[in-house]
C-alpha positions, 0 to 999 in steps of 0.5 A: 099870389100875383099873376101879373106876367100871366095877365100880360101874356093872356092879354096878348093871347086873346088877340092871337088864339081863340079864347087865348088858349090852345084847348078849351079846358085851359080857359079858366076865368078870369085868366089861366096862369102861364107855366115857366117850368115843372119838376116832380110834383110841382109846377111853377108859373111865370110869376114865380108861384109854385103849386103842387100839381094834381092836373098832371097835364090831364093824366099823362104824367104818371111819373111826374114832371121831368122824370130823369129816366124818361128824360135821359132816354129822350135825350139819347134818342134825340142824338139819333134823330127825331123823325125818320118816316120809316119803321123802327125797331122800337115800334116792334118792342113797344107793340110786343109789350102792349100786347103782353099787357092787354090781352084783348090786343093782338095787333095795334097801330100807333097814331098821334093823339087820343082823338085820332085813335078813337076816330080810327077805331070807329072807322074800323068798326064800321068797315069791319061790320059793314054797319053804319051806326055807333052808340056812345055814352052821354058825357063821354069824351072821345076826342074832338072829331065830328061823329062823337061831339054829341053830348061830349064831356070835358071842355064841351061840358065845362063851357056849355057846348055839348054839341059843336057848330060846323058839324052837319046833322048828316054827320051825327045822324048815325051816332046814338046816345045811351046813359052810363050805368043804364043797362036797360038803355042798351035795348037799342042794340037789339032793336037796331041791327045797323049798329057797328059798335058801342064806345065808352070810357070804362071809367068816365073821366070827363064829366067828373069821375064816374065809376061803373056800378057793380057788374055794369061793364061785364053786362055791357060786354055780354049784351054787345056780344049777344047783339053782334056789336063791337065793344070799344073801350076808350082807355086814353085816360084809364090805360096804364093808370088803373093798372098796367092793363088798364080798366079791362084788367082792373074789371076783368072785361075784354073789349073788341077794340081798345084806344090808348093815349096819354100815359102811353106816350110818356108825356109826348103826343100819342094815340094807339088803337088795337084789338083782335087780329081779325079786326085789325087786319082790315087796316091798310095796308093789309086791309081796306080801312084806310089810316095813315099819319106822317108822325105816327110811330114817332121815335121820341114819343115811342121812346118816352112811352116805352121807357115810362111803361117799363118804369111802371113795371120795374118800380111797382109804381101803382102800389105807391101812387094808389096809397098816396091817393088813398091818403089824400082822399081820406083827408078830403073826406075828413075835411068835408065831414068836419065842415058838415059840407054837402059835398062828396069825394070819389076815387079809383086807383090814382084818380080822385074827384071832389063833387060839389053835390052828390056823387054822380052815376051818369052825365045828367047827375054830373050836370047837377053839380055846382060848377061855379062853387067848384071854380071858387074852390079851385081858386082858393086852392090855387092861392094856397099852392095847390093846382087842381084841374080847373073844372068840376068835370075833370079828374085829379091825378096823382103821380109817382113824384107826389110825396108825403109832404105834398099830401100834408101840404094839400090837406093843410091848404084845404083847412084854409079854404072857407066855402 
């Protein structure tokens, strides 16, 4: 594998952009590859190397790269225009579809990113409850805005910066932390009556893949209700991924507010926050919690997202991708066992993760994983034509475009790895 053109680009980039990248998780050492194009399950770099892609843009591309149905819909919309600054019919159609799939959502607001969605949801929770504090789970990533950049996951964990410079202490004094899968820690909700909301990823995807223990989410729902605290499910990753109705359908737990993103935009930028009508009616212009955005409800994004979700419904996508994931995970387990490696693999639906250590139950467990060994593994797999997310703390994603041949080649690549 040669990366000569990527190396030339990276040398220029580091003088033009911080770290040479537009998002920290892309800053794989010694350098990232630069993509030329992608189709289906494959991504091709500027040096002509082709890889089977399990990053899938960190989750949005559930149908794979360049799905023809989505592309045709976007092309058709481009002919009509790509930004109006006015309401469009598709907003209504897509909102109706989402409220049908997510029982907890009566009303919603389209925004532009997952970060924007969680920021607005937290502001709404505070405005609705007239309380100041929020509780987040250690290691969960809810976007790069001030109040949640405390023990954040994703790139913040990878690069050893669980907190960010430039955020005054006063901005995070009302952000409290609890460990994941720890119900006793939620005693804080009973002790502190100024807590507006608990926000969590129902399945953690930014400190490696961490699943909820039995009945954890149902107990969280019960405890938040008992203490008059709003429950926010950040389903930016799990929404439409674990099931059409996300983790809340998968685990049969209804939050008060939900944030969506990634798959909801069909590969284009999107964020959504929604919930109970009496809460959402507090959002401007119908209420006193302000939120606005020039690009919110963008016609291209709504077209890509609506078309993707319709495709999921009409083509039984989840059944196929979940089976593909099972085959990959089965092969990885055999590889680990055959080599007597002290590693583990975990999965749920079409998400999987190889843990260089013991399967974690919370953020502190995840920090004990061998992230340096993972990077060795990442490069070994890349050299054998398989692209995994370049961090022990990220999650692999399978798409509708991945076929049996991809699985076979991936498992063959594993056999070439000597660690």
